[in-house]
N, C-alpha and C positions, 0 to 999 in steps of 0.2 A: 793554141801554143802556149808552151808551157812558160811562164809569169816568176823570174826572180827578184827578191829585192838583191841589187847590188850590194858589194863585199862595201862597208863602211857607213850603209842608214842603218837606220835606227829606230827604234819603235821599244817607246820609254826606257831610256838608256840601254836596249838587247840590240845588240848590233846584229843585224835579222842575214841570214840564208834563206832561210825561206816563206814560202808564200803562204797568204792565208790558205787558199786552197789547201793547201799539201797539208797545215794543222788540221783543218778541219777533214782531210782524208783520215788523215791520224786518230783522230779522234772517235771516228767511226770505225776505224778499225778493231782499236781500244776496246769498244763499247764490246762489236760481235765476238772478240775473245773472251771476253766477260761473259758473255751469254753460252759459249762453253766451259761447262762445268766441272775443269780437269779437277777433279777432287783426289786429294793424294793424302793417306793412303783410300783405297787400294790402288787408285789411278784410274777414274773415271771419264770416258772419251778423249782418251790418249790419242785415239785413232780419227777422230773428228777432225781436233785440233791439227794433228799435221797434215791430214789433207788439207784444209780449210790455209794454213799458214802455204803448202808448199805453192798452191795455185797463186799467195799474194807476194810472196818471194818472184815470181816467177813473170809475171806481171810485171814486177818494178827491174825487170832486165838481168834477172839474175840464174845461175844454174843450179836446178835446185839436187841435192843425193838425198834418201830418207832410208835412216838403215836402222831395224827391230834389231834391240839390244839383244840379247842370247837371256834363254828366259834361265837358263843354269847362275849366270849371274843377277839377274833380277832376283831368285830364289833365293840367294846367299843374301841378301838385302832385306828381302821382305818377304817370308812365306806366304801371307794373306796375299802377295800381289803378283803372284802367280801368272793367274788368269786373267790377265789385265796386259796387255801389252804394251813395251815401252819403244817408243820411238825419239830418234835422235835425227833432227831436219838440219841440213845445212847449205847455205845457200853461197854462192860463190861469184865475183866478177875480176876481171882482169886476171894478169899474169905474173906471176913469178915473184920476187921480192921486194920489198916486206911484206909479211901478211897480217893483217891487220885484222884481227875478231871481234865481235863482241857476241855477248854471248847472253843469252835469258833464257831463267825456269819456266816452264810452263804451267807448271803442277802448282795447287794452292791447296792450304788448309779449308778442312772442312766449315761450313759456313756459321757454326751454333743457331744459337737462339737471340732475340730480341732483337730482330733490325726494324729497322723501319722502311726500308724498302725490300723489293726482292735481288736478294743479293746477286742472282745471275740474270738480272737484267737491270744493264748500266743505267745510272739516273741522274745528267748533267743538270744541275743546279749552280748558281753561283761563283762562276767559274771552277767549279770541281766537278769530280768524277765517282759516283760511289758505286762500289759494285765489289764481290769478292777478289783480289787478285789485283787491283784497279792499281794497288802501289806495290804488290810486293808480288810478280812487277811484270803483270802484262804490261804496265803504266813505261815503265821502264824500254819494252819489247818493242813498244809504239814509238816511243822516240828514235829509239835506232833505227826504223824503218824505217820513220820520215826521213830521216839526215840519211842515210844510204838512198833511198829514192828520188829526195833531191840533189845529191852529189853528183849518182850516175846520169840525171837527167841532162846536169850542168855541162860535166865533165867528160867526152866522150872518150880519150885517151890521159893517163897517169902511168905514173909505174908501180909496179907492186899488184897486190892483190885485197880485195875484201870479201871476209867469211862474217856470215850472220849465221851461230849456232843458237837452234833452239832446244832445251834439252829438258826432259823428266828429272822427277826423284830428288830436286836439293831439298826439298821438305823432308825426306828421310835418309839424308844424307849424304845425297849427290854421285857415290859409287857408281850406281847403275847411268849417270847424266854424265855429268862433265868428265867425270874420271873415267868413265870409259870412252869419253870421246876424244880426250887427249891419249888416252895411252894405245888408241886404235884406229881411229879416222881421222884426226887435226891437231898436229901440233905448230899451232903459231908463231907469228916471232913477237906479236903483244897481244894481247888480250884486252879487253873490257868489260866487267859485266855491271849488266845496269841496277843490278840494286839499289835501293831508295838508301843512298846516303845524301841526298839534299845537292844543288849545283851549288853549295858552297860549300862543300867538302867534299874530299878523295881520300876514301878508306886505300892506302897504301897497304892495310894486313890483316891480320886478325889473330885474337886470340885461339890458341888450342884448345882441347878437352882433353881429362881424362878419365872416364867416368866407370864406373865398376860397384860390386858391392864384396861388403866386409859382413862376415858369413860366422854363427857364432852354435859351434854345435853342443846342446848338453844332456840331456838323458830324458824322452817323454816317460809319462808315469800317470796314472788314473789321479784326477784332481780333489780326491776325497785324500789321499796318502803324498802330500807334494814332498814329503822328507824323505819320500823315493825317487826321485829326480832330482832333475836337475835341470834347472825351470833358464832354457836360453833366451828369454824377451827380456828377464830380471838382467842379466850380465849382458847384453845388449846396451840396454838402457845403464848401463856402467861407462862399461867400453866407446860410448858414442859418445857420452859426455865429455869423458878427460880425452879421448880420440881430438874433439873440436876445441877442447879448449887449450891443448897443446899446442895446435896445427893453426889455427889463427894466429897464436902469439908470434907463432914462425913466419909467416907467411907476410904480417903487419909490415915487417924490417924489411923488406921489398918492393920496391917502386921502379918501373920498368919507365927508360928515357923518351921514352914516345906517346903523342898524342894521343888521347885517348876520347874526348870530348867533354867528357866527365871527370872530378879530381879522382874519385875511388875506383875508378876504371884502371889506371894506371900498375894496380897492385893484385897477382893472382889470388885467386879465390877459392875458398873450400864451400860445398854448400854440401848436406849429409841430409835422410832421408825423405827424398823426392817419391820414392820407395820405397817400401818395407815389405817385409816377406816373411811370411812362416805361422804358424800355430794351425790347428786344426780345428779343435770345439773347446767351448767354454768351458768342460769339465775333465779338461787333460793338460797335463802340466805340457808346457810345448819344449820337445828338443830341438827343434832347429830355426830360429830367426836369423835373421838381414837385414841390414840398411844400406842403402844406396851410400855411394859419393859421387859429385860432380866437380872436379877440379877442374878452376879453368888457369891455363899456361900462356904466359905472356910471352915474345916471340923469345927473349934474352935465355929463357930454361930450353930444356932437353926432355922430352918424354919419360925416356928409361931411368933419369935423375930423377924425377918427380913419382914415378911408379916407386922404385929402390926405398924415396925416402918414406912414402905412406907406408911401407911394408917394414919398414925399421921401425915408427911411433906404432903402430898397432901389435908390432912383437915385442915391444918393450913393455902396453900395456899388457899383454896378454899374458905374459910372466906372472902376472900378481891372481892370476885362473888357472891353476894347474888343473881344476878339475874341468876344465873344458878345453873345447878347439876349437881356434879359432884360425878360418883362413879369409883370402883375398879373389875376387873371379875380379878382372878386366872385359868392361861389355864393350867398351869402345874408347878408340883412341885417333885424333883430331892433333896431326899437326901444328905449329901455330906456323901462323905465313908472314911473309912482310916481303913489298919489293922498295929499294934502301930509294928516300926522298930524290937523290942525284939520276936518277935512272933517265934514259931517254924517253921512256914514254911519261914519264910525271913532272919528265918538267916540259917536252910538250904539251899534256894535256891542261898544266898550269894556263899556262902562255894563250892557249886554245883560251882555255874559258876566262882569263884577263882581257884578251881581246874584245868578248862575247859581252860579259854582263861587269867588266868596269874592273874588278880584282882577281886576284888567284888565288883558289879554294882553299878552307885552311887544308892540315894531310892529319890525316887522323889512323889510327888503327881501331877498326869496328870490335867492340870486348863481345860478341857472337860469334857463332860459325859462319863460314861462310866458302862459296867453290872452291876460292883464290887457292888455297894450297895444292891444288888439283895441280894447277898450271906451273906454280913457283915450284912445286917439285918436280918439276920434269923442267927446269932450265928457264921456263916461259914470262917475263915481264909482263905481269897483270896485276891489275887495278878494280874497282868497284866503283864505279862513277854513276851516279844515275837520277831521275826523278824524285823528291817526296812530296810529302815529307815521311822519312822513314817512320818513325814514332806510330805512323796510324797502320802498321803491316801488323796483322790479324786480331783485329779488332773489329768490334760490332761497328757496322755502318763506316767502314774501310773507305777512306777517299785519297784519291790523287787529284794533286792542284795543276789545272792545264798550264797556267806559267809556268810552273816546273819544267812540264815536259817540253813547252818553247823553247823554253833558255837551253835546256841538256842539249835537246834535237842542234841547235846552231852551235851549241859549243863541240858537240861533234863533227859536222859536218866545217870548221874551221881548225877541229883537230888534224881531220883527211888531209885536207889544202896540207897543212904543212908537212904531213907525215908524205902524202904519195904526191903533191907537184911538186915542190921545190927540189 
């Protein structure tokens, strides 16, 4: 017989909804997911994960659909990924509205070197689960599957629907994951992405980004006769230095009204030189060089305005050097995203968290990019709230705290009760 802590009972200050048996089941689930090395790029073992997780969702009482993302969609985003099929797995329970969807990406970044353990064999030690993807974000997936399992076991009737969506490719931009999901498969009323915000914080949005290259065209010549050429590298260095001097002064005068968790996070930023392209050989005067820019955009800004702003500064600098050509190429556009703090989703999740952990989580905007914008662009209220510590994402010896999984799973259940039982 399924046993559950009664609503209102507590353990170490946490209001409990899930049993110890379900928590243990969830940690085993997390360990199994870590053992499926869903490394992206290129997208290994996605088929194995889809089969495994489909069985799990079936077992907890959900109807499951598995959709393969069209290969042309994948090719447009990641050419090296084409030979590795992508699958979106959606589990559903209940009927009608509201539709509440929990979203989790199952792809992980490469492990890298220097681990104390096998990164794809979970190690449980001192209240932590170690392994690649433990916190980013298979631990979040485990938390909401535990919660949905417990909710469905306890409540046979409720209004509305619960969805669990497991997506690929967040680590390469999300267009062939959450982007495809929301456009073509499921557009819920509310979405909770279980990225590792930590139980004490809700990400109500994220910064946007404009990526590109500033390209400098000179004239190639033999290295022994540099006077016959126009050295693109030298001019690139001058332009890059002046560009960042001007632009940083502009950006430091702007401050977003939202909380980003760190003081400097409230400002838009510019980073240059993450990638540099050009040059052919040591004895050749380079006729072409380019440097990258990474402009992070706060919700109060607009991507089109940012692109025009960059072009105006670069073109103004370039007029000082008529002997060269300068062009700007854009490689990626990510809209900033924001769900209003007073929205139904944010309000209900904060109240659920207070009922479980005793206080309302801080509302912050993530300084990095998330899949939230795919939902918000389609008019869906969406937040990120999941177990941490988030600072462990992508590191060597990545781990998640079991206590965080337990807290967040309990918050999810309290949230579902408030949305589907009242």
